LUMDONU-186972 format. One line per 8 residues: their letters; for each residue x, y, z of N, C-alpha, C. Coordinates in pm, whole numbers, plus 32768, in hexadecimal, padded with zeros to 4 digits. Layout:
a	X,Y,Z,X,Y,Z,X,Y,Z ~ ...
***
This chain:
xxxxxxxx	82CF,9683,7695,825A,962A,767E,828F,95BC,7631 ~ 82CE,95D7,75E9,831B,9567,7586,834E,9502,75DA ~ 8397,953C,7644,83DD,94D2,7697,837F,9475,76DE ~ 8317,94B2,7709,828E,9469,7767,8263,9406,7706 ~ 825F,9418,768D,8234,93C3,7624,8285,935D,7616 ~ 8313,9376,760C,8362,9300,75E1,836C,92B6,7668 ~ 8368,92FC,76EE,8370,9295,775B,8308,9240,779E ~ 8297,9258,775A,820E,920A,7786,823F,917D,7755
xxxxxxxx	8254,9158,76D6,827C,90CD,76C5,82CC,907F,7728 ~ 8345,90CF,7753,83AF,9099,77B2,835B,908B,781F ~ 831A,9102,785B,82E0,90E3,78DA,826D,9069,78D4 ~ 821E,905F,787E,81CB,8FEC,784F,8216,8F6E,7858 ~ 8281,8F5F,7822,82CD,8ECC,781D,82FF,8EAB,78B4 ~ 8336,8F2D,78FD,834E,8F13,7976,82E1,8EDD,79BF ~ 8294,8F11,79D0,8207,8EF1,7A1F,81E2,8E60,79FA ~ 81DC,8E42,797A,81BB,8DAA,7945,8228,8D57,7984
xxxxxxxx	82A8,8D62,7981,8304,8D11,79BB,82F7,8CE5,7A56 ~ 82D9,8D70,7A8E,82CD,8D68,7B26,823C,8D07,7B51 ~ 81E5,8D1B,7AF5,816A,8CD9,7B27,816A,8C45,7B07 ~ 81BC,8C18,7AA0,81BF,8B9F,7AA3,8222,8B4B,7AE8 ~ 8262,8B84,7B30,82B9,8B4B,7B9A,8271,8B19,7C03 ~ 8206,8AF7,7C18,81BF,8AC1,7C7A,820D,8A56,7CDA ~ 81CC,8A3E,7D4A,8208,89E2,7DA9,81F3,8951,7D89 ~ 8249,88DA,7D87,821B,885F,7D82,81A5,8834,7DC7
xxxxxxxx	817B,87CE,7D87,80F9,8792,7DEB,813E,8755,7E5A ~ 80EA,8771,7EC9,811F,871B,7F5A,8143,8682,7F3F ~ 819F,864F,7F7D,81AD,85BC,7F79,8124,8586,7FBD ~ 80E5,8523,7F82,8074,84E6,7FCB,808F,84C0,8059 ~ 8039,84A4,80B1,8045,846F,812D,804B,83D7,812E ~ 806D,83A7,818E,8068,8309,819F,7FEF,82CC,817E ~ 7F84,830F,81D1,7F09,82E8,81A8,7ED3,82E8,811A ~ 7EEF,834D,80D2,7ED7,8362,803E,7F2B,82E6,7FEC
xxxxxxxx	7FB8,82D3,800E,7FF3,8279,7FC3,7FB8,81E8,7FE1 ~ 7F7B,81C7,805A,7F40,8148,805E,7EAA,812B,803A ~ 7E81,81A5,802B,7DDE,8184,7FF7,7DEA,815D,7F71 ~ 7DEE,80DB,7F4D,7DD9,80AF,7EE1,7DD2,8010,7EDC ~ 7DD7,7FD7,7E6E,7DD4,7F2F,7E73,7E5A,7EF6,7E44 ~ 7E85,7E94,7E94,7F00,7E74,7E97,7EF7,7DC6,7E63 ~ 7F79,7D9D,7E20,7F7C,7D05,7E08,800A,7CE6,7E22 ~ 8029,7C63,7E48,809C,7C46,7E58,8106,7C2C,7DFD
xxxxxxxx	8174,7C6F,7DFE,81E5,7C51,7D9B,823A,7BD6,7DC9 ~ 8264,7BE5,7E5E,82A8,7B7D,7E74,8295,7B6D,7F13 ~ 8292,7AF1,7F33,8255,7AD1,7FBE,82DE,7A74,7FFC ~ 8300,7A87,807B,8343,7A44,80BC,830E,7A0D,814B ~ 833B,7997,816F,830B,7964,81DE,838B,7938,822B ~ 839F,796A,82A0,8404,7949,82E6,849C,796F,82A3 ~ 8489,79E9,8257,84E4,7A02,81FE,850D,79C0,8183 ~ 84D2,7938,815C,84C8,78F1,80E8,8469,7945,8093
xxxxxxxx	84A4,7948,8006,844B,797B,7F9D,83DF,790D,7F7D ~ 837A,790F,7F95,8317,78B0,7F56,82A4,78BF,7EDF ~ 82A7,7944,7ECD,8274,7967,7E4C,82AC,79EA,7E1F ~ 82B9,79F6,7DA7,82E4,7A5B,7D49,828B,7A58,7CCC ~ 8241,7ACD,7CA3,81D0,7AC2,7C5E,822B,7AC1,7BB7 ~ 82AC,7AD8,7B9F,82E8,7AC0,7B31,830B,7A2D,7B10 ~ 830A,79D9,7B6E,833A,7952,7B5E,82A3,78F6,7B33 ~ 82C9,788F,7AF4,8274,7836,7AB9,8247,77C1,7B0B
xxxxxxxx	82AB,77A8,7B80,8288,7742,7BE3,829C,778E,7C6D ~ 824F,776E,7CD6,8263,77C4,7D59,824B,7748,7DBB ~ 827D,774B,7E35,8269,76ED,7E9D,81DF,7717,7ED8 ~ 81B7,777E,7EE9,8123,77B8,7F12,80EA,7814,7EAB ~ 80C0,77E2,7E4B,8073,7812,7DE7,7FED,785E,7E0D ~ 7FBE,7845,7E6A,7F5A,7872,7E94,7F52,7915,7EA7 ~ 7FC8,7941,7EB9,7FE8,79D3,7EC9,7FBA,7A1C,7E30 ~ 7F9A,79D3,7DF1,7F80,7A09,7D75,7EE8,7A3D,7D8F
xxxxxxxx	7E89,7A19,7DEE,7E0F,7A38,7E0F,7E08,7AB3,7E63 ~ 7E88,7AC0,7EB6,7E86,7B26,7F23,7E73,7BC3,7EE5 ~ 7E09,7BFB,7F34,7DF6,7C79,7EF0,7DD7,7CD5,7F73 ~ 7E04,7D48,7F8E,7DF9,7DA6,7FFE,7DB4,7E2D,7FBD ~ 7D2C,7E4D,7FE2,7D07,7EC3,7FC2,7CE2,7F16,802E ~ 7D0F,7F96,8032,7D02,8008,80A6,7CC6,806D,806E ~ 7C55,8093,80AA,7BF8,8104,8059,7C1D,817B,80C5 ~ 7BF5,8202,807F,7C03,827F,80B0,7BA1,8275,814D
xxxxxxxx	7B39,8222,813C,7AED,8225,81B0,7B20,81C1,8234 ~ 7B93,81A0,8226,7BD7,813E,8271,7B8F,80B5,826D ~ 7B33,808E,820D,7B17,801F,821B,7B7C,7FB7,81C7 ~ 7B9D,7F3C,81E7,7BEC,7ED6,81AD,7BBC,7E67,816B ~ 7BE6,7E1C,8100,7BCC,7D9B,80D5,7C31,7D5E,80AF ~ 7C44,7CE8,8106,7CD1,7C96,80E5,7C94,7C0E,80AE ~ 7CDA,7BE9,8033,7CC0,7B66,8007,7D3D,7B37,8024 ~ 7D3B,7AAA,806A,7DA8,7A58,80A1,7DBB,7A06,803D
xxxxxxxx	7E42,79C2,804D,7E83,7981,7FF1,7E3E,78FA,7FBA ~ 7DD1,78E0,8038,7D72,7866,800D,7CE8,789A,7FC2 ~ 7CE6,7925,7F9E,7C7B,794F,7F58,7C15,7972,7FA1 ~ 7C19,7984,8024,7BAA,79A8,8091,7BBB,7A3D,8089 ~ 7B39,7A72,8093,7B56,7AFD,8092,7AFC,7B3E,812B ~ 7B5A,7B8F,815E,7B3E,7BCD,81DF,7B07,7C60,81C6 ~ 7AC1,7C95,8215,7AB4,7D27,821F,7AAD,7D5C,82B4 ~ 7AF6,7DDF,82BA,7AF7,7E25,832C,7B27,7EA7,8317
xxxxxxxx	7B66,7EDB,8371,7BA6,7F5F,837F,7C3E,7F65,8384 ~ 7C74,7FDE,8373,7D16,7FF0,837E,7D21,8072,83A4 ~ 7DA3,8059,83E9,7DED,80DE,842C,7E6C,80E4,842C ~ 7EB7,813E,843F,7F2E,8144,8441,7F58,8159,84D7 ~ 7FA3,812B,8518,7FB7,812E,85A4,8050,8131,85B6 ~ 808A,8145,8623,8115,8132,8654,814A,81AC,8602 ~ 8139,822F,860B,8172,8290,85CB,8170,827B,8528 ~ 8106,822E,84F2,810B,8213,845E,8179,81A9,8444
xxxxxxxx	81AC,8160,8496,81F1,80EF,8474,81BE,8073,846C ~ 8125,8052,8492,80DD,7FDE,8491,8065,7FF4,8446 ~ 8044,7FA3,83EC,7FC8,7F9D,83A2,7F74,7F23,83E8 ~ 7F0E,7F5E,8432,7E99,7EFF,8485,7E27,7EE5,844E ~ 7E07,7E6E,841E,7D71,7E3D,83E7,7D43,7E03,8458 ~ 7CBC,7E47,845C,7C7E,7DF8,84EB,7BED,7DE7,84C7 ~ 7BA6,7DA0,850E,7B19,7D7A,84ED,7B0B,7D16,8469 ~ 7B7A,7CE0,845A,7B6D,7C88,83CE,7B23,7C0A,83D6
xxxxxxxx	7AC5,7C19,8389,7A5B,7B93,8386,7A38,7B6E,8307 ~ 7A02,7AEB,82F7,79D8,7ACE,826F,793C,7AE7,827F ~ 78F9,7ADF,81F4,7866,7AF7,81FE,782F,7A97,8256 ~ 7850,7A39,827E,7814,79CF,82E5,783B,7A01,8367 ~ 78A6,7A4F,8379,78B5,7A7D,8404,7937,7A3A,8447 ~ 798B,79FD,83FA,7A05,79A7,8417,7A7C,7A07,841F ~ 7ADB,7A00,8483,7B5E,7A54,8476,7BC5,7A11,8439 ~ 7C2F,7A54,8412,7C9A,7A07,83C7,7CDB,79AE,8426
xxxxxxxx	7CEB,7933,8405,7D25,78BA,845C,7D8F,78FE,84AF ~ 7D81,78CF,8534,7DDD,78FD,8594,7DE8,7988,85D6 ~ 7D7A,79D2,85A6,7D73,7A4D,85CF,7CE4,7A71,8608 ~ 7CED,7AEC,863C,7C5C,7B13,8671,7C28,7B87,8623 ~ 7C53,7B78,859A,7C27,7BE6,8543,7C75,7C4C,852D ~ 7D02,7C57,8577,7D60,7CAE,855D,7DC6,7C8E,852B ~ 7E0B,7CBD,84B7,7E9A,7C99,8484,7EE5,7D26,846F ~ 7F4A,7D18,84AA,7FAC,7D97,84B1,8035,7D76,845F
xxxxxxxx	8059,7DEC,8401,80C7,7DE2,83C6,8130,7E67,83EA ~ 81A9,7E45,83DA,8217,7EAC,83D8,8217,7EEB,835F ~ 822B,7F5D,8351,8225,7F9C,82BC,82C3,7FAF,82C3 ~ 82FF,7F4A,8260,838A,7F41,824B,83C3,7FB6,81F5 ~ 8375,7FC5,8185,8395,8012,8115,8329,8038,80D7 ~ 8328,80BE,8094,82C3,80DA,8049,8300,814F,7FDB ~ 82E5,814D,7F77,8308,818C,7EF5,82C4,8243,7EF6 ~ 8303,829B,7EBC,82BE,8311,7ED0,822F,8328,7E9E
xxxxxxxx	81F5,82CB,7E3D,8166,82D7,7E29,8119,8264,7E6B ~ 8162,8202,7EA0,80FC,81A6,7EDC,80E7,8123,7E7F ~ 8124,812C,7E19,80F9,80C1,7DB1,8150,8044,7DEA ~ 81A6,8043,7E3C,81F2,7FC6,7E77,820E,7FE6,7EFA ~ 81E7,7F7A,7F51,81FA,7F77,7FD4,8220,7F03,800E ~ 827A,7EF3,8073,8293,7E81,80BA,8256,7E61,8121 ~ 821E,7DF9,815F,81EB,7DEC,81CB,8223,7D73,8229 ~ 8234,7D66,829D,8262,7CF2,82E3,81EE,7CE5,834C
xxxxxxxx	81C7,7C67,836E,816B,7C52,83D8,81A7,7C5E,8457 ~ 8174,7C98,84A6,819C,7C89,8543,8193,7C04,857E ~ 8130,7BBD,8570,8106,7B5A,85A5,8139,7ACE,853F ~ 8177,7A68,8572,8170,79FE,8508,80DA,79D9,84DB ~ 80DE,7997,8458,8066,796B,8412,804B,78E1,840E ~ 8002,78B5,8455,7FD4,7805,8459,7FC9,77DD,83E1 ~ 7F94,7828,835C,7FA1,77E5,82DE,8017,77F1,8292 ~ 8087,7823,82E2,810B,783D,829F,8165,77EA,8305
xxxxxxxx	8139,7784,831A,81A8,771E,836B,81C5,7763,83EC ~ 816F,77CC,8426,8178,7806,849E,81F9,7862,849D ~ 8209,7896,842D,8280,78ED,841F,825D,798C,83F1 ~ 82CB,79E3,83ED,82A6,7A71,83C7,8288,7A7A,8335 ~ 823F,7ACA,831F,821A,7ABC,8282,8244,7B5F,8254 ~ 829A,7B66,81F0,82BC,7BEC,81AC,8286,7BEB,8141 ~ 8248,7C57,8112,81E9,7C50,809B,821F,7CD2,8048 ~ 8249,7CB8,7FD1,8263,7D34,7F71,81F2,7D45,7F31
xxxx	81AE,7DBA,7F3D,812B,7DBD,7F01,8128,7E3D,7E80 ~ 80F5,7E3A,7E20,80EE,7E97,7DC9,805A,7EC3,7DA1 ~ 805B,7F32,7D75,7FDB,7F6A,7D4C,7FB6,7F6C,7CA8 ~ 7F7C,7EF4,7C7E,7F7D,7ED5,7BDD,7F5D,7F4A,7B7D
***
């Protein structure tokens, strides 16, 4: 009986240690990582840096207006560098390598310049939590001297 009483604390400690060794939380999915609001940290047009939020002067300072909000209901809001806001939907395509924004329109019904309401980006990089993502436009942007745009986005 004495041995049993002495072994109970050891058994209790062992059970406590085993129960505290739970599994790590699963890595968020790409959709979960992207479901947030992003602003531009660095923008490149045709490979040339035109905006860096840490600099006081920029070639294309309008990128300070740029905001991309992606919701869990797949609705998207894009505020372009000219401060025009478009709403539409978003989806991951091409085996989760492409972010597609579709049905983009202003409240007056206008599409982004040079598009039919669709803008697609290659997902170049994304960090483990989705707080930083790099996107590159699949099509040249008319408002970016008709060049490919590379956006390093952050979730503030």
